[in-house]
One Martini backbone bead per residue (centre of mass of N, CA, C, O) as a GRO file, in nm:
protein
  213
    1MET     BB    1  -4.464  -0.677   4.490
    2PRO     BB    2  -4.202  -0.710   4.657
    3ASP     BB    3  -4.094  -0.758   4.977
    4PRO     BB    4  -3.858  -0.530   5.125
    5ALA     BB    5  -3.912  -0.627   5.441
    6THR     BB    6  -3.629  -0.775   5.504
    7ALA     BB    7  -3.340  -0.897   5.636
    8ALA     BB    8  -3.175  -0.842   5.346
    9HIS     BB    9  -3.345  -0.564   5.354
   10PRO     BB   10  -3.428  -0.263   5.365
   11ARG     BB   11  -3.637  -0.036   5.433
   12SER     BB   12  -3.879   0.089   5.241
   13VAL     BB   13  -3.887   0.398   5.055
   14PRO     BB   14  -4.015   0.660   4.911
   15ILE     BB   15  -3.921   0.844   4.651
   16SER     BB   16  -4.073   1.107   4.733
   17ALA     BB   17  -3.914   1.138   5.003
   18LEU     BB   18  -3.650   1.232   4.880
   19GLU     BB   19  -3.748   1.498   4.775
   20HIS     BB   20  -3.860   1.614   5.037
   21TYR     BB   21  -3.590   1.601   5.194
   22ALA     BB   22  -3.424   1.784   5.005
   23TYR     BB   23  -3.610   2.027   5.057
   24CYS     BB   24  -3.735   1.908   5.357
   25PRO     BB   25  -3.724   1.724   5.629
   26ARG     BB   26  -3.995   1.817   5.769
   27GLN     BB   27  -4.173   1.759   5.533
   28ALA     BB   28  -4.117   1.451   5.523
   29ALA     BB   29  -4.221   1.389   5.812
   30LEU     BB   30  -4.510   1.492   5.790
   31ILE     BB   31  -4.594   1.306   5.552
   32HIS     BB   32  -4.450   1.009   5.628
   33ALA     BB   33  -4.500   1.010   5.961
   34GLU     BB   34  -4.779   1.201   6.005
   35SER     BB   35  -4.982   1.224   5.766
   36TYR     BB   36  -4.944   1.526   5.649
   37PHE     BB   37  -5.169   1.725   5.443
   38GLU     BB   38  -5.180   2.004   5.203
   39SER     BB   39  -5.344   2.223   4.989
   40ASN     BB   40  -5.256   2.408   4.693
   41LEU     BB   41  -5.189   2.557   4.407
   42ASP     BB   42  -4.940   2.388   4.346
   43THR     BB   43  -5.064   2.096   4.399
   44VAL     BB   44  -5.298   2.122   4.203
   45ARG     BB   45  -5.119   2.170   3.951
   46GLY     BB   46  -4.977   1.895   3.975
   47ASP     BB   47  -5.222   1.715   3.950
   48LEU     BB   48  -5.303   1.810   3.670
   49ALA     BB   49  -5.040   1.737   3.527
   50HIS     BB   50  -5.069   1.419   3.600
   51ALA     BB   51  -5.341   1.332   3.466
   52ALA     BB   52  -5.220   1.276   3.171
   53VAL     BB   53  -5.017   1.025   3.309
   54ASP     BB   54  -5.218   0.817   3.492
   55LYS     BB   55  -5.229   0.608   3.286
   56VAL     BB   56  -5.229   0.273   3.296
   57GLY     BB   57  -4.978   0.152   3.093
   58PRO     BB   58  -4.948   0.090   2.770
   59GLY     BB   59  -4.800   0.279   2.483
   60SER     BB   60  -4.785   0.601   2.322
   61ASP     BB   61  -4.668   0.871   2.194
   62ARG     BB   62  -4.673   1.127   1.961
   63ARG     BB   63  -4.401   0.977   1.821
   64GLY     BB   64  -4.438   0.652   1.881
   65THR     BB   65  -4.325   0.591   2.155
   66PRO     BB   66  -4.276   0.367   2.373
   67VAL     BB   67  -4.483   0.329   2.673
   68TRP     BB   68  -4.518   0.355   3.047
   69ARG     BB   69  -4.765   0.419   3.269
   70SER     BB   70  -4.745   0.407   3.593
   71LEU     BB   71  -4.469   0.261   3.693
   72PRO     BB   72  -4.372   0.031   3.908
   73VAL     BB   73  -4.096   0.064   4.134
   74TRP     BB   74  -3.775  -0.102   4.253
   75HIS     BB   75  -3.516  -0.148   4.522
   76ASP     BB   76  -3.410  -0.372   4.742
   77GLU     BB   77  -3.118  -0.293   4.823
   78LEU     BB   78  -3.195   0.024   4.871
   79GLY     BB   79  -3.487   0.076   4.969
   80ILE     BB   80  -3.700   0.147   4.710
   81HIS     BB   81  -4.009   0.317   4.597
   82GLY     BB   82  -4.250   0.358   4.305
   83VAL     BB   83  -4.361   0.594   4.043
   84CYS     BB   84  -4.366   0.634   3.710
   85ASP     BB   85  -4.501   0.829   3.500
   86ILE     BB   86  -4.280   0.767   3.258
   87VAL     BB   87  -4.173   0.507   3.029
   88GLN     BB   88  -3.925   0.496   2.786
   89PHE     BB   89  -3.850   0.329   2.471
   90ASP     BB   90  -3.622   0.239   2.278
   91GLY     BB   91  -3.514   0.059   2.000
   92HIS     BB   92  -3.375  -0.150   2.231
   93GLY     BB   93  -3.561  -0.137   2.507
   94HIS     BB   94  -3.462   0.104   2.665
   95PRO     BB   95  -3.510   0.271   2.960
   96HIS     BB   96  -3.675   0.592   3.059
   97PRO     BB   97  -3.759   0.843   3.258
   98VAL     BB   98  -4.059   1.062   3.302
   99GLU     BB   99  -4.086   1.361   3.483
  100HIS     BB  100  -4.361   1.560   3.595
  101LYS     BB  101  -4.357   1.916   3.617
  102SER     BB  102  -4.518   2.224   3.679
  103GLY     BB  103  -4.269   2.378   3.703
  104ARG     BB  104  -3.959   2.458   3.741
  105TYR     BB  105  -3.629   2.391   3.654
  106HIS     BB  106  -3.359   2.271   3.884
  107PRO     BB  107  -3.058   2.214   3.885
  108GLY     BB  108  -2.980   1.985   4.134
  109GLY     BB  109  -3.241   1.922   4.256
  110PRO     BB  110  -3.483   1.722   4.398
  111ALA     BB  111  -3.575   1.603   4.122
  112ASP     BB  112  -3.309   1.453   4.053
  113LEU     BB  113  -3.333   1.248   4.286
  114GLN     BB  114  -3.594   1.116   4.197
  115LEU     BB  115  -3.502   1.030   3.915
  116ALA     BB  116  -3.251   0.859   3.998
  117ALA     BB  117  -3.415   0.648   4.153
  118GLN     BB  118  -3.562   0.549   3.899
  119VAL     BB  119  -3.313   0.458   3.743
  120LEU     BB  120  -3.213   0.245   3.938
  121CYS     BB  121  -3.455   0.067   3.927
  122LEU     BB  122  -3.446   0.006   3.621
  123ARG     BB  123  -3.171  -0.128   3.620
  124ALA     BB  124  -3.255  -0.364   3.804
  125MET     BB  125  -3.519  -0.468   3.653
  126PHE     BB  126  -3.381  -0.472   3.337
  127GLN     BB  127  -3.079  -0.499   3.310
  128ALA     BB  128  -2.992  -0.202   3.217
  129GLU     BB  129  -2.906   0.077   3.052
  130VAL     BB  130  -2.956   0.396   3.243
  131PRO     BB  131  -2.813   0.710   3.204
  132PHE     BB  132  -3.106   0.851   3.206
  133GLY     BB  133  -3.336   1.122   3.251
  134VAL     BB  134  -3.659   1.304   3.250
  135ILE     BB  135  -3.767   1.647   3.277
  136PHE     BB  136  -4.089   1.793   3.271
  137SER     BB  137  -4.162   2.132   3.225
  138GLY     BB  138  -4.447   2.318   3.248
  139ARG     BB  139  -4.360   2.612   3.240
  140ASP     BB  140  -4.167   2.561   2.959
  141ARG     BB  141  -4.208   2.304   2.795
  142ARG     BB  142  -3.961   2.109   2.881
  143ARG     BB  143  -3.684   1.897   2.838
  144HIS     BB  144  -3.467   1.745   3.094
  145GLN     BB  145  -3.165   1.607   3.098
  146VAL     BB  146  -3.042   1.349   3.338
  147GLU     BB  147  -2.750   1.249   3.452
  148VAL     BB  148  -2.654   0.930   3.609
  149ASP     BB  149  -2.413   0.916   3.821
  150ASP     BB  150  -2.228   0.836   4.090
  151ASP     BB  151  -2.295   1.086   4.261
  152LEU     BB  152  -2.609   1.069   4.236
  153ALA     BB  153  -2.636   0.779   4.340
  154ALA     BB  154  -2.513   0.845   4.623
  155ARG     BB  155  -2.736   1.035   4.707
  156VAL     BB  156  -2.963   0.835   4.713
  157VAL     BB  157  -2.846   0.650   4.934
  158GLN     BB  158  -2.820   0.871   5.151
  159THR     BB  159  -3.117   0.965   5.156
  160ALA     BB  160  -3.252   0.695   5.222
  161THR     BB  161  -3.123   0.669   5.493
  162ALA     BB  162  -3.224   0.934   5.612
  163VAL     BB  163  -3.521   0.863   5.589
  164ARG     BB  164  -3.517   0.606   5.762
  165ASP     BB  165  -3.437   0.759   6.017
  166LEU     BB  166  -3.673   0.960   6.019
  167LEU     BB  167  -3.908   0.741   6.052
  168THR     BB  168  -3.773   0.645   6.353
  169ALA     BB  169  -3.804   0.897   6.485
  170ALA     BB  170  -3.934   1.089   6.764
  171GLU     BB  171  -3.871   1.349   6.594
  172LEU     BB  172  -3.881   1.644   6.453
  173PRO     BB  173  -3.750   1.849   6.271
  174PRO     BB  174  -3.659   2.148   6.248
  175ARG     BB  175  -3.736   2.451   6.169
  176ALA     BB  176  -3.656   2.662   5.900
  177SER     BB  177  -3.758   2.944   5.813
  178GLN     BB  178  -3.791   3.009   5.505
  179ALA     BB  179  -3.877   3.128   5.198
  180ARG     BB  180  -4.013   2.855   5.108
  181CYS     BB  181  -4.244   2.846   5.325
  182ARG     BB  182  -4.459   3.032   5.187
  183ARG     BB  183  -4.536   2.786   4.966
  184CYS     BB  184  -4.611   2.579   5.164
  185SER     BB  185  -4.876   2.364   5.238
  186LEU     BB  186  -4.765   2.294   5.553
  187ARG     BB  187  -4.766   2.552   5.728
  188PRO     BB  188  -5.010   2.513   5.929
  189GLY     BB  189  -4.854   2.257   6.077
  190CYS     BB  190  -4.560   2.370   6.109
  191VAL     BB  191  -4.498   2.660   6.186
  192PRO     BB  192  -4.209   2.828   6.138
  193GLU     BB  193  -4.241   3.073   6.341
  194LEU     BB  194  -4.194   2.904   6.564
  195PRO     BB  195  -4.026   2.787   6.805
  196ALA     BB  196  -3.832   2.494   6.861
  197THR     BB  197  -3.982   2.433   7.155
  198VAL     BB  198  -4.238   2.363   7.004
  199ALA     BB  199  -4.348   2.092   6.960
  200THR     BB  200  -4.204   1.807   6.813
  201THR     BB  201  -4.495   1.727   6.720
  202LEU     BB  202  -4.796   1.754   6.582
  203PHE     BB  203  -4.948   1.557   6.827
  204THR     BB  204  -4.820   1.700   7.068
  205PRO     BB  205  -4.883   1.794   7.361
  206ARG     BB  206  -4.898   2.057   7.553
  207ALA     BB  207  -4.803   2.189   7.824
  208PRO     BB  208  -4.912   2.291   8.107
  209GLY     BB  209  -4.998   2.572   8.249
  210ASP     BB  210  -4.935   2.845   8.450
  211TRP     BB  211  -5.155   2.943   8.710
  212ASP     BB  212  -5.264   3.258   8.859
  213ASP     BB  213  -5.503   3.250   9.125
   0.00000   0.00000   0.00000
């Protein structure tokens, strides 16, 4: 893979970080800046769902369609890189990514952003028209086609810039303390219940207390 960290190109950020940021900026910072991760039932279910598509290399699906599994992709000009679960090729050799998710599909959600980033990478790498990608939802066993238009492409660029800024920031984003926090595997380290004034980074020592002896 070409080195994207050159003077002519922005620092490359993982495509997965775009999805994490769209879901919760603090989650993205904990994973990609602080290297903090915890597993729970949802993450294990996701790992198991991906196990079936993590075989690297060319092949075909059940319908005989040519595919490439675990294909590394990147876009130097946008500064993004990642791995597509599956890339399918139509009869003209045009690719489109298929992203596997263990849960339900939510139109317009963070997964769309991740898929769109993969589409933009494939457009640049193959110099081909890639108008859409597919999200396969494990919960309902359905394929959801996502059209990648100019607006969605612009969201990818904006989010990549935000993630790049996030990874160079000195502080973590504030705690969200939303309903979604209850299912987040990073809750033990994020502790969204604490006030925002407590420890700005995961490994920042807390100030010494005042003791009345």
